[in-house]
C-alpha positions in Angstrom: 66.4 26.5 95.0 67.6 24.8 91.7 67.3 21.2 93.3 64.1 21.7 94.2 62.9 23.0 91.2 64.6 20.0 89.7 62.7 17.7 91.9 59.1 19.1 91.6 59.1 20.5 88.2 56.3 18.5 85.9 56.3 20.8 82.9 58.6 21.1 80.1 59.5 24.9 78.8 57.8 24.1 76.3 54.5 24.0 78.0 55.6 26.6 80.2 55.5 28.9 77.2 52.1 27.8 75.9 50.8 28.4 79.1 52.4 32.1 79.6 51.0 32.6 76.2 47.3 31.5 76.8 47.5 29.2 74.1 47.7 25.5 75.9 45.2 23.3 74.6 44.4 21.6 77.6 45.5 23.1 81.0 44.7 20.9 83.5 47.0 18.7 81.7 49.9 21.2 83.1 48.3 23.1 85.8 47.1 21.6 89.1 48.3 18.4 91.4 49.7 15.9 89.2 47.8 12.7 88.6 49.7 11.0 91.4 48.6 14.1 93.8 52.4 15.0 94.6 53.3 17.6 92.2 52.0 21.2 91.7 52.1 24.0 89.1 50.1 27.1 89.3 50.4 30.2 87.2 49.7 33.1 89.0 51.3 36.3 87.0 52.9 39.3 88.9 53.0 36.9 92.1 56.3 37.5 93.8 56.3 34.3 96.2 53.3 31.4 96.3 52.6 28.4 98.7 50.3 25.6 99.3 49.0 25.9 102.5 46.3 23.9 104.5 45.4 23.7 108.2 48.6 21.9 109.4 51.4 22.4 106.6 52.6 24.4 104.1 55.3 24.7 101.3 56.8 27.0 99.2 56.3 26.6 95.4 59.7 27.8 93.1 59.6 30.2 90.0 59.7 28.2 86.8 62.5 29.9 85.1 61.5 32.3 82.6 57.6 30.9 83.1 56.0 34.4 83.5 54.1 33.9 86.7 54.3 29.8 86.8 55.3 28.0 90.1 56.1 24.5 90.9 56.6 22.4 93.8 55.0 20.0 96.4 51.2 19.7 96.5 49.4 19.2 99.4 46.6 16.8 100.2 44.2 19.3 100.3 45.5 22.7 99.6 44.9 26.6 99.0 47.2 29.0 97.5 48.9 31.9 99.9 50.1 34.4 97.3 52.5 37.5 98.0 51.9 40.2 95.5 54.2 43.2 95.0 54.2 45.6 97.6 53.5 42.9 100.5 49.9 42.2 100.0 49.3 38.5 100.7 45.8 36.9 100.1 44.5 33.3 100.4 42.6 31.8 97.5 41.2 28.6 96.0 43.7 26.8 92.8 40.8 26.4 90.2 42.6 23.7 88.8 42.6 21.2 91.6 39.0 20.9 90.7 37.3 18.1 88.9 34.7 18.4 86.2 31.4 19.7 86.9 29.7 18.5 83.9 28.9 14.7 83.8 28.6 12.1 81.3 25.0 12.1 80.7 25.4 16.1 79.9 28.3 15.1 77.3 26.2 12.5 75.8 23.1 14.5 75.4 25.1 17.6 74.1 27.0 15.4 72.0 23.9 14.4 70.4 22.4 17.6 70.2 19.8 16.7 72.5 20.2 18.3 75.7 16.7 19.8 76.1 17.6 21.5 79.4 20.9 22.9 77.9 20.9 25.9 80.0 21.6 24.1 83.3 24.4 22.8 81.7 26.0 25.5 79.9 26.2 29.2 80.8 27.2 30.4 84.2 26.0 28.9 87.5 26.8 29.9 91.0 27.0 26.4 92.6 28.9 24.9 95.4 31.7 22.3 94.0 33.7 20.2 96.2 32.6 22.0 99.1 33.7 25.4 97.7 31.1 27.8 96.5 32.4 29.7 93.4 30.9 30.0 89.7 30.5 27.2 87.0 31.3 28.6 83.4 30.6 26.2 80.6 30.5 27.0 76.7 30.3 25.4 73.5 33.2 26.4 71.1 34.1 23.0 69.3 36.8 24.7 66.7 38.6 26.8 69.3 41.8 25.8 70.3 42.0 27.5 73.7 38.9 29.2 75.5 39.5 31.4 78.5 37.3 33.4 81.0 38.0 36.7 81.5 36.6 39.7 83.5 38.0 42.2 86.4 38.6 39.3 88.4 41.6 38.4 86.5 42.3 41.7 84.7 40.6 40.6 81.3 44.1 38.6 80.8 43.1 35.5 78.9 46.2 33.9 80.2 45.3 33.0 83.4 42.0 30.9 83.4 42.0 28.8 80.7 39.3 26.1 80.4 38.8 22.5 80.4 38.4 20.8 77.0 35.7 18.3 76.9 36.7 16.2 74.0 34.5 15.3 71.0 31.4 17.5 72.6 33.1 20.8 72.2 32.2 22.3 75.1 34.9 24.1 77.5 34.4 24.4 81.2 36.0 25.7 84.5 35.0 26.5 87.5 36.2 29.6 89.3 36.0 29.7 93.1 35.5 32.7 94.8 32.9 34.1 92.2 29.5 35.4 92.9 26.0 36.6 91.0 27.1 40.1 89.8 30.4 39.2 88.1 31.1 40.4 84.4 32.6 38.3 82.2 33.2 37.1 78.6 34.9 34.2 76.8 38.3 34.6 75.0 38.9 32.1 72.4 41.8 31.2 70.0 40.7 30.1 66.8 42.3 27.7 64.3 46.2 28.3 64.3 46.3 30.3 67.5 44.2 33.3 65.8 43.0 35.7 68.5 39.3 36.4 68.4 36.9 39.2 69.5 36.1 38.3 73.0 32.1 36.9 73.3 29.3 36.9 75.6 28.0 34.1 76.7 25.4 32.7 74.2 23.9 31.3 77.3 24.3 33.9 79.7 21.6 34.8 82.1 22.3 38.3 82.5 24.0 41.5 80.4 25.5 44.4 81.4 23.6 47.5 80.0 24.5 48.5 77.0 26.4 49.8 75.4 28.3 47.6 77.6 28.5 44.3 76.0 29.5 41.6 78.9 27.7 38.9 80.3 26.9 39.0 83.9 26.5 35.9 86.2 22.8 35.8 87.2 21.1 32.9 89.8 18.2 31.2 88.3 15.1 30.2 90.3 15.3 32.7 92.8 11.5 33.9 92.7 8.9 32.4 94.7 6.2 31.8 92.4 2.7 31.8 93.2 1.1 30.9 90.2 0.3 27.1 90.8 -3.7 27.5 90.3 -2.8 29.7 87.0 -0.5 27.3 85.4 -3.3 24.3 86.0 -5.8 26.3 84.3 -3.5 27.4 81.7 -5.0 24.6 78.9 -8.4 26.3 79.1 -7.1 30.2 78.9 -5.1 29.5 75.8 -7.9 26.9 74.1 -9.1 27.8 70.6 -12.4 28.2 72.0 -11.4 30.4 74.7 -11.5 34.6 74.6 -8.0 35.7 73.7 -7.3 39.4 73.7 -3.9 40.3 73.4 -2.2 43.9 75.0 1.1 43.9 72.6 3.7 46.2 74.6 7.1 47.5 74.1 8.4 48.0 77.7 10.8 50.5 77.2 8.1 52.9 75.6 4.9 52.2 77.2 5.2 54.5 80.0 8.4 56.3 81.6 9.3 57.7 84.7 11.2 60.6 86.0 14.8 60.2 86.3 17.8 61.5 88.2 19.9 61.8 85.1 20.0 64.5 82.5 18.0 62.1 80.4 14.8 63.2 82.2 12.7 60.4 81.6 13.5 56.6 82.0 11.6 53.4 81.0 10.0 51.5 83.7 11.3 48.7 85.8 9.9 45.4 85.6 8.7 46.0 89.4 6.9 49.4 88.3 5.4 47.1 85.0 4.3 44.8 87.4 2.2 47.2 88.8 1.2 49.9 86.6 1.3 48.0 83.3 -0.7 44.9 84.7 -3.2 47.0 86.4 -3.6 48.4 83.2 -4.0 45.9 80.8 -6.4 44.3 83.3 -8.6 47.1 83.8 -9.2 47.2 80.1 -10.2 43.9 79.9 -7.4 42.1 78.1 -6.9 38.1 78.6 -2.5 38.6 77.8 -0.1 40.9 77.6 2.5 40.4 74.7 6.1 41.8 75.6 8.0 42.6 72.3 11.6 40.4 72.8 12.8 40.3 76.5 16.3 38.5 75.0 19.1 41.1 75.7 20.0 43.0 72.8 22.5 45.7 72.2 20.7 48.2 69.7 17.4 49.8 71.4 16.5 50.5 67.6 15.8 46.9 66.8 13.1 46.6 69.7 14.6 43.7 70.6 14.2 41.9 67.4 18.0 41.3 66.8 19.1 39.4 69.9 22.5 38.2 71.5 21.9 37.4 74.9 19.0 34.8 74.0 19.0 33.4 77.6 19.1 37.0 79.1 16.1 39.2 79.8 16.9 42.4 79.3 18.7 44.1 81.7 17.0 47.7 81.0 14.0 46.8 83.2 15.9 44.9 86.2 17.2 41.6 87.0 15.8 37.7 86.0 14.2 38.0 89.4 12.4 40.9 88.6 10.9 39.9 85.6 9.7 36.6 86.9 7.8 39.0 89.7 6.5 40.4 86.3 5.2 37.3 84.7 4.0 36.1 88.6 2.0 39.4 89.0 0.3 39.4 85.9 -0.6 35.5 86.7 -2.1 37.2 89.8 -4.0 39.8 88.0 -5.3 37.0 85.2 -3.5 38.2 82.8 -1.3 35.9 80.4 2.3 36.5 79.2 3.8 36.0 76.0 6.9 37.1 74.7 8.3 37.6 71.0 11.0 34.9 70.2 13.8 35.4 68.0 15.0 32.3 66.4 15.5 33.6 62.8 18.6 35.6 62.8 21.0 37.1 65.0 22.8 40.4 64.7 26.5 40.6 63.4 28.1 42.5 67.0 31.3 41.1 67.1 30.8 39.8 71.0 27.5 38.0 69.7 27.2 34.4 68.1 28.7 35.2 64.7 31.8 33.2 63.5 31.9 32.4 67.6 34.9 30.0 67.6 36.3 31.7 64.5 33.9 29.5 62.4 30.7 29.8 61.0 29.1 27.7 64.4 26.0 29.2 64.9 25.0 30.1 61.2 25.8 29.1 57.7 29.2 29.9 56.1 27.9 30.3 52.6 25.9 33.8 52.9 23.0 32.5 50.3 22.1 30.6 53.3 23.5 32.4 56.3 23.0 36.1 55.8 19.4 37.8 55.8 19.8 40.7 53.3 16.9 42.6 54.5 18.1 42.9 57.9 22.0 42.5 57.5 21.5 39.7 60.2 23.1 36.1 60.1 20.7 33.2 59.8 20.7 30.2 62.4 22.2 26.8 61.1 19.0 24.8 61.9 20.5 21.4 60.1 23.3 21.3 62.8 22.0 19.1 65.6 23.7 21.8 68.4 22.0 24.7 66.8 18.9 23.1 66.7 18.9 22.0 70.2 20.5 25.2 71.3 17.3 26.7 70.3 15.0 24.4 71.1 16.0 24.7 74.7 16.0 28.3 74.7 12.1 28.3 74.1 11.8 25.8 77.0 13.9 27.8 78.9 11.4 30.6 78.7 8.9 28.8 79.5 10.4 26.6 82.3 12.6 29.5 84.2 9.9 32.3 83.8 6.3 30.7 83.6 5.6 32.2 80.1 2.4 31.2 78.9 3.2 31.2 75.3 5.8 32.2 72.7 5.2 34.4 69.4 7.6 33.1 66.6 8.9 36.1 64.7 9.4 36.1 60.8 8.3 32.5 60.3 8.4 33.1 56.4 11.6 34.3 56.5 12.8 30.9 58.1 10.6 28.3 56.1 11.5 29.6 52.4 15.4 29.6 51.1 14.3 32.3 48.9 12.6 34.6 51.4 13.3 38.4 49.9 16.1 37.1 47.8 16.7 37.4 43.9 17.4 34.5 41.3 20.8 33.2 42.1 21.0 34.7 45.5 19.5 31.4 47.3 20.3 27.5 47.7 17.3 25.0 46.5 16.7 22.2 49.0 18.0 18.8 48.3 14.7 18.4 45.8 15.6 21.5 43.9 12.2 23.6 45.8 12.4 26.7 48.0 11.4 25.0 51.3 14.0 25.2 54.0 13.2 21.5 55.4 15.9 22.5 58.0 13.8 25.5 59.4 10.6 23.6 59.2 11.8 20.4 61.0 13.2 22.9 63.8 10.3 24.5 64.5 7.8 21.2 64.4 10.5 19.7 66.9 10.2 23.3 69.2 6.3 23.3 69.0 6.1 19.8 70.1 8.8 19.8 72.9 7.1 23.2 74.2 3.4 21.3 74.3 4.7 18.5 75.7 6.9 19.9 78.6 4.5 22.6 79.5 1.1 21.6 78.2 -1.6 24.6 77.8 1.1 27.1 76.5 0.4 29.0 73.1 3.0 28.8 70.5 2.2 31.6 67.7 3.4 32.1 64.3 4.1 35.3 62.6 3.6 33.6 59.2 2.9 35.7 56.2 2.3 33.3 53.7 -0.1 30.5 52.6 2.2 27.9 53.9 -0.2 25.2 54.6 -1.0 23.7 58.4 1.1 26.0 60.4 -1.7 25.5 63.1 -2.1 21.9 62.2 -0.3 19.0 64.9 3.1 17.9 63.9 2.0 14.3 64.1 -0.4 15.4 61.2 2.2 16.8 59.3 1.8 20.6 60.4 4.4 22.9 61.9 2.5 22.3 65.0 1.4 26.0 66.2 -1.1 26.7 67.9 -2.2 30.1 66.5 -1.1 31.8 63.4 -1.2 35.7 62.7 -3.8 36.2 60.0 -1.7 39.1 58.4 -4.1 38.8 55.0 -7.1 39.8 57.2 -5.0 42.5 58.8 -3.8 44.0 55.4 -7.1 43.8 53.8 -8.9 45.3 56.5 -6.4 48.1 57.0 -6.0 49.0 53.2 -10.2 49.2 53.1 -10.7 51.2 56.5 -8.0 53.9 55.2 -10.2 54.3 52.1 -12.6 57.3 52.1 -16.2 55.9 52.7 -17.1 57.2 49.1 -15.0 55.0 47.8 -15.4 51.5 50.2 -17.9 50.4 47.8 -15.1 49.5 45.4 -13.1 47.8 48.0 -15.9 45.7 49.6 -14.1 42.4 48.7 -11.2 43.4 51.2 -13.5 43.5 53.9 -15.4 40.0 53.0 -12.9 38.1 51.0 -11.2 37.1 54.5 -14.0 34.8 55.4 -13.1 32.6 52.6 -9.8 31.5 54.8 -10.5 32.2 58.0 -11.2 28.7 59.3 -8.2 27.0 57.6 -6.2 27.8 60.5 -6.1 29.1 64.4 -6.2 32.9 63.5 -5.4 35.6 65.7 -6.0 39.0 64.2 -3.0 41.3 64.6 -2.9 45.0 64.7 0.5 45.0 66.0 3.6 47.2 66.3 4.5 46.5 62.7 1.4 48.5 61.7 2.4 52.0 63.3 6.1 52.2 62.4 8.2 53.3 59.5 5.8 55.8 57.9 2.6 54.0 58.6 1.6 56.5 60.9 -0.9 55.3 63.7 -4.2 53.7 63.7 -6.1 57.2 64.1 -3.7 58.4 61.5 -4.7 55.7 59.1 -8.8 56.9 59.3 -9.9 59.2 56.6 -11.9 62.4 57.5 -11.9 65.0 60.2 -11.0 64.1 63.9 -14.5 63.2 64.6 -14.8 60.9 61.3 -11.1 59.3 62.2 -12.7 58.5 66.1 -15.6 57.2 64.2 -13.9 55.1 61.9 -11.9 53.6 64.6 -14.3 52.8 66.8 -16.2 51.0 63.9 -12.6 49.1 63.2 -12.3 47.9 66.6 -16.2 46.9 66.5 -15.5 45.2 62.9 -12.3 43.4 64.8 -13.9 42.4 67.9 -17.1 40.8 66.3 -14.7 38.9 63.5 -13.5 35.2 63.9 -9.9 34.9 65.5 -8.4 36.1 68.6 -7.6 39.9 69.1 -4.1 41.3 69.5 -3.7 45.2 69.8 -0.5 47.3 70.1 0.0 49.9 72.7 -1.4 53.4 72.2 -4.1 52.0 69.7 -6.4 51.4 72.2 -6.9 55.1 73.0 -6.2 56.2 69.6 -2.9 57.5 69.5 -2.4 60.2 66.6 1.3 59.9 66.3 3.0 57.2 64.8 5.1 54.8 67.7 8.2 55.9 68.9 10.4 53.8 70.8 12.4 56.6 72.5 9.4 58.1 74.0 6.5 57.3 76.1 2.8 57.0 74.8 1.3 60.3 74.3 -1.2 59.4 77.3 -2.3 63.3 77.3 -4.6 62.8 74.3 -6.7 61.1 77.0 -7.9 64.6 77.9 -9.8 64.5 74.9 -13.4 62.7 75.2 -13.0 61.3 71.7 -9.9 59.6 72.5 -10.9 58.3 75.8 -14.1 57.4 74.2 -12.0 55.0 72.0 -10.4 53.5 75.2 -13.9 52.8 76.4 -14.9 50.7 73.3 -12.0 48.6 73.3 -12.6 48.4 77.1 -16.3 47.2 76.7 -15.5 45.0 73.3 -13.1 43.0 75.4 -15.7 42.5 78.2 -18.7 41.8 75.9 -15.9 39.4 73.8 -15.1 37.3 77.2 -19.0 37.4 78.6 -20.5 36.1 75.3 -19.3 32.7 74.0 -20.5 33.1 70.7 -18.0 35.4 70.2 -15.0 33.5 70.5 -16.2 29.6 71.1 -16.0 28.7 67.7 -13.2 31.3 66.3 -11.5 28.4 64.4 -14.7 26.7 63.0 -16.9 28.0 60.4 -20.2 27.3 62.2 -19.3 30.0 64.4 -20.2 32.3 61.5 -23.2 33.4 59.0 -23.4 36.5 56.8 -26.7 38.0 57.3 -26.2 41.2 55.0 -23.0 41.0 52.6 -24.8 42.6 49.6 -25.7 46.2 50.5 -22.4 47.2 48.4 -23.9 50.8 47.7 -24.9 51.6 51.3 -21.5 49.7 53.1 -23.8 48.2 55.5 -22.7 44.6 56.7 -24.4 42.2 59.3 -23.0 38.6 60.6 -23.9 36.0 62.9 -21.9 34.6 65.3 -22.8 31.1 67.1 -21.4 29.6 70.1 -22.5 26.5 71.5 -26.4 25.3 71.1 -26.5 26.8 74.9 -25.2 30.2 73.9 -26.7 33.1 72.9 -26.2 34.3 69.5 -24.9 37.2 68.8 -25.5 39.7 65.6 -23.1 42.2 64.7 -24.0 45.0 62.4 -21.6 47.8 60.7 -22.3 50.8 59.0 -18.9 52.1 57.5 -20.3 55.3 55.5 -20.8 58.9 57.5 -24.6 58.5 56.9 -27.1 57.4 59.3 -29.4 54.3 58.4 -32.6 54.5 59.6 -35.6 51.9 59.3 -32.6 49.3 57.7 -34.2 46.2 57.6 -31.6 43.3 58.6 -32.5 39.7 58.9 -32.2 37.7 62.4 -31.4 34.1 62.9 -34.0 33.6 65.9 -37.5 35.5 66.2 -37.4 37.5 69.4 -35.8 40.4 71.6 -32.2 41.1 71.3 -30.6 43.1 73.2 -28.1 45.9 72.0 -25.4 45.3 74.2 -22.8 47.3 72.5 -22.8 50.7 70.1 -19.9 52.4 69.0 -21.9 55.7 68.5 -23.1 55.5 72.1 -22.7 59.1 74.2 -20.3 56.8 76.9 -17.7 56.8 73.8 -17.9 60.1 72.8 -20.4 59.6 70.1 -23.7 60.7 68.9 -25.9 58.5 71.0 -27.9 57.1 68.0 -29.3 53.7 68.5 -32.1 51.3 68.9 -33.0 52.4 72.6 -31.4 49.3 74.3 -33.0 46.3 72.5 -35.0 45.6 69.3 -37.7 43.0 68.7 -38.1 40.9 65.2 -40.6 41.1 63.4 -42.0 38.1 60.5 -40.5 39.5 57.8 -38.1 37.9 55.5 -34.8 39.2 54.9 -31.9 37.9 53.3 -32.2 33.9 54.0 -33.8 34.9 57.5 -37.5 34.2 58.3 -37.3 37.3 60.3 -36.0 40.5 60.9 -35.9 44.1 62.4 -35.8 47.8 61.2 -32.7 49.3 62.9 -31.4 52.5 63.5 -27.7 52.2 62.5 -25.3 55.3 63.1 -22.9 56.7 61.0 -19.2 55.0 61.2 -20.6 52.5 63.7 -20.5 49.0 64.9 -23.6 47.2 67.0 -23.6 44.4 68.8 -27.3 42.7 69.5 -27.2 39.9 71.9 -30.1 37.4 71.7 -32.4 37.6 74.7 -33.4 34.1 76.4 -35.8 33.2 79.2 
């Protein structure tokens, strides 16, 4: 055996030691067939005997002395490995180290430049057929690692068994493991600089994850869902346009509704397939045009609601598989609903299995905590100035739009990205190259992400949650804007909630909070958000924010929604607020559906349904949401009465709509309000209607104007305006 070993040995004792320790920097230089195809080295810790075999030949390999599972010998032209394990168990398997690379030169070039827009097709874990054999191809970016291995149950989580192939200057490591299939749990085991062992990491481009608190990545196939939404996608540009009615139902999937569980936990979140039936039907029935889901990316901590993601490419397994999430989106499209997902490219958590110091260095984040650590959330901030990181995030946006047909992304915490001093005191941040506070790199990232999204998926909606007066958020990138389609109007939200939270007797002192917003309402393409942020952390609920008795709260809430739906801007309402849930949102429990037995709460729900219907039916309420010609005050100076009226205009052929509010508990009868056009006006919606649990006070369905001037109008009408109410009048045209 010694002579045979001497003839076929192709590695040195030093290399054998490196392989046994899992520290060889280039395992394909030592393992597998030699360059001339005559000699073979394999490593199979624990094996007793090993043969190279094919259909006609076999050759036993010799143990390398002191090699800890290393065997050497002659290679066959095509071979498999026959392995005898202790106890006499014998199996045959493929040798991963006989296969060539999977990634090609184009992939390498684009990854190296940070310009691989479909990065998820190159990196991650893909079930493929390679050189005629089925298996999984793993690829990961870790440029400063000295060795990267794939570990899982398939190799007893032993990092010395399957070290990966380095791909030179790209910093990518890859390995094809034959025989693995969908559902395989895996991680990456890395050695950092000077051979330092690092925590095992989940796949940054993994498409699936284990159920938390387990942290492994899971091999999942992409593209398995057969989409049936071609017609929807073709119409999407019109559905998401600035002149379209957009009314968004924001949902945390884990706490919208729960089902009886078979475990001691009692009730479980609904699956994607259950949501595809129940949530989609509910949102469609209420007349919403879109569902917005809180971040769907995998996240380790339930209490983060998804805003601290680790699996940026993995739909959370809490509700099912990627294919089932795709089915949910498809079902929404079939019901006439768009699906928007919250997207979090601003920061990521410090969990050891995540992106932080991925290869032992500050790879995805900045090294200096003044740039790379977020003090508010104890999270790490992406290094947008690194081309590979920018590419990772841009391709992630495209991934969700491409693979899951999402109709848009709402980008979280934009202000924290574009300002270097966000939530930092003097000395805790680093100025830009010009000495200013703007984060040029983050701004460029947002522009690139938006430009790529609109170029590759025309008709989607990119939405910014941006809380400052940064200019041009919804201006085109080629016009020096950030390139978003819409911006959350957080100024409107704060002022409006402050006003409505006041006892009506004091509202006259806060009128400016209701009227000031119009001065900037058309500077961006705005979306009016009453989001999850307004009903957590001690803020209560929309019902709870309203003053007065139970009846007063319901009246105020219905009036608020009448005000909101009549105001310029697209609409967003967080789940539970559509029926006035009394309690603050709890992510660990379902909504309080039981309150719908109260006719008052059911009335709030009916108001929202009818507001959505009217908003869609009347172009004047949506066509010029971002155009100052679409709004005109009719009554704005009745300070003591707190009565307001305004006109909404659409195109010339569209009937005008007049919105009238009474925000005191005093009924106003014979109250004169100017109207822009003489004639008959239909009372299309009155929040005091008995159908909504109100007092049924109003104008008997319609009014006729008189040639009596009021305000700036030549004609007017005497109205009955119920207490704490909103009324919509639609111009009747012959």
